[in-house]
VOBA-1610 file (N, C-alpha, C; in pm, whole numbers, padded with zeros to 5 digits, always signed):
BEGIN
Unk-02145+06435-02277Unk-02058+06374-02200Unk-02135+06254-02135Unk-02054+06150-02098Unk-02107+06029-02028Unk-02025+06012-01897Unk-02095+05944-01788Unk-02015+05925-01666Unk-02031+05766-01650Unk-01909+05707-01624Unk-01914+05569-01593Unk-01865+05556-01443Unk-01936+05469-01371Unk-01902+05447-01233Unk-01856+05292-01226Unk-01745+05276-01140Unk-01707+05138-01120Unk-01629+05131-00986Unk-01617+05007-00941Unk-01539+04986-00812Unk-01415+04916-00821Unk-01304+04983-00777Unk-01178+04916-00774Unk-01158+04844-00644Unk-01133+04716-00642Unk-01098+04644-00519Unk-00963+04670-00479Unk-00938+04619-00360Unk-00811+04638-00291Unk-00690+04573-00385Unk-00721+04454-00448Unk-00617+04392-00532Unk-00614+04452-00683Unk-00682+04563-00702Unk-00684+04616-00827Unk-00794+04572-00926Unk-00860+04467-00897Unk-00958+04422-00975Unk-01073+04523-00972Unk-01144+04519-01089Unk-01258+04623-01109Unk-01380+04545-01119Unk-01484+04585-01055Unk-01629+04524-01060Unk-01718+04630-01085Unk-01849+04591-01123Unk-01968+04681-01134Unk-01956+04791-01207Unk-01898+04784-01334Unk-01892+04885-01427Unk-02027+04910-01494Unk-02065+05048-01477Unk-02200+05071-01523Unk-02200+05230-01579Unk-02284+05255-01660Unk-02312+05394-01701Unk-02389+05446-01596Unk-02338+05568-01540Unk-02399+05657-01444Unk-02491+05761-01503Unk-02448+05817-01613Unk-02513+05925-01684Unk-02487+05911-01820Unk-02590+05897-01917Unk-02579+05866-02064Unk-02542+06008-02139Unk-02463+05990-02238Unk-02448+06116-02322Unk-02570+06129-02410Unk-02634+06043-02434Unk-02759+06046-02520Unk-02738+05991-02650Unk-02602+05959-02677Unk-02537+05912-02802Unk-02493+05758-02767Unk-02578+05677-02820Unk-02555+05533-02789Unk-02408+05480-02811Unk-02346+05507-02922Unk-02207+05466-02960Unk-02110+05521-02871Unk-02130+05648-02838Unk-02031+05719-02739Unk-02047+05651-02595Unk-02157+05623-02549Unk-02183+05558-02419Unk-02112+05419-02419Unk-02136+05341-02542Unk-02071+05209-02553Unk-01911+05217-02551Unk-01855+05312-02605Unk-01722+05343-02610Unk-01662+05390-02480Unk-01738+05465-02412Unk-01698+05495-02273Unk-01688+05378-02182Unk-01789+05301-02193Unk-01791+05169-02103Unk-01685+05074-02136Unk-01656+05062-02289Unk-01547+04983-02330Unk-01412+05033-02289Unk-01385+05156-02273Unk-01249+05206-02239Unk-01228+05173-02098Unk-01322+05179-02012Unk-01304+05130-01871Unk-01287+04987-01846Unk-01372+04917-01935Unk-01353+04752-01946Unk-01233+04714-01976Unk-01169+04770-02087Unk-01042+04749-02128Unk-00921+04776-02036Unk-00937+04888-01966Unk-00848+04925-01859Unk-00841+04833-01738Unk-00979+04792-01711Unk-00992+04687-01593Unk-00935+04554-01645Unk-00949+04508-01762Unk-00904+04373-01803Unk-00738+04378-01798Unk-00672+04495-01816Unk-00531+04509-01806Unk-00477+04531-01675Unk-00584+04546-01584Unk-00539+04580-01421Unk-00468+04714-01438Unk-00505+04801-01526Unk-00434+04942-01543Unk-00459+05025-01419Unk-00543+05015-01330Unk-00570+05088-01209Unk-00470+05051-01097Unk-00449+04911-01106Unk-00346+04877-00979Unk-00416+04864-00863Unk-00354+04791-00759Unk-00411+04771-00632Unk-00403+04910-00562Unk-00508+04914-00458Unk-00522+05032-00384Unk-00387+05052-00287Unk-00368+05161-00254Unk-00251+05191-00171Unk-00258+05133-00027Unk-00143+05084+00040Unk-00148+05043+00171Unk-00219+05131+00259Unk-00191+05263+00252Unk-00253+05354+00334Unk-00407+05378+00334Unk-00463+05333+00213Unk-00609+05348+00201Unk-00680+05255+00285Unk-00760+05299+00368Unk-00820+05217+00470Unk-00939+05133+00431Unk-01001+05159+00309Unk-01122+05085+00280Unk-01076+04971+00195Unk-01166+04874+00179Unk-01130+04752+00077Unk-01166+04787-00072Unk-01244+04906-00097Unk-01274+04925-00231Unk-01278+05073-00251Unk-01280+05116-00368Unk-01283+05260-00400Unk-01392+05269-00521Unk-01485+05352-00487Unk-01590+05391-00604Unk-01527+05493-00690Unk-01540+05479-00824Unk-01482+05580-00912Unk-01591+05619-01001Unk-01600+05747-01026Unk-01687+05807-01118Unk-01612+05883-01221Unk-01620+05845-01343Unk-01519+05897-01440Unk-01610+05954-01562Unk-01588+06085-01599Unk-01649+06162-01701Unk-01577+06152-01833Unk-01658+06121-01941Unk-01598+06118-02064Unk-01662+06244-02133Unk-01586+06347-02182Unk-01634+06452-02245Unk-01564+06492-02369Unk-01638+06459-02486Unk-01575+06493-02623Unk-01545+06638-02653Unk-01607+06718-02565Unk-01581+06866-02605Unk-01431+06896-02562Unk-01371+06817-02469Unk-01242+06871-02419Unk-01112+06787-02506Unk-01161+06700-02593Unk-01075+06626-02672Unk-01050+06706-02801Unk-00935+06742-02834Unk-00896+06836-02950Unk-00801+06755-03031
//
């Protein structure tokens, strides 16, 4: 599995996408980063909710091929 970390800003933009933990398989890591980058380009995460008090949210997402069937 690989872990990707990124920051969602209040307006829904995404910055600082990086690999937090490598899977050890280069192509899998590249695909995991690419998936987050693609979602970020499409603004798929949306803006942070009004009730969220901070200006940004750090997200750690794990990609694990063992759970994909």
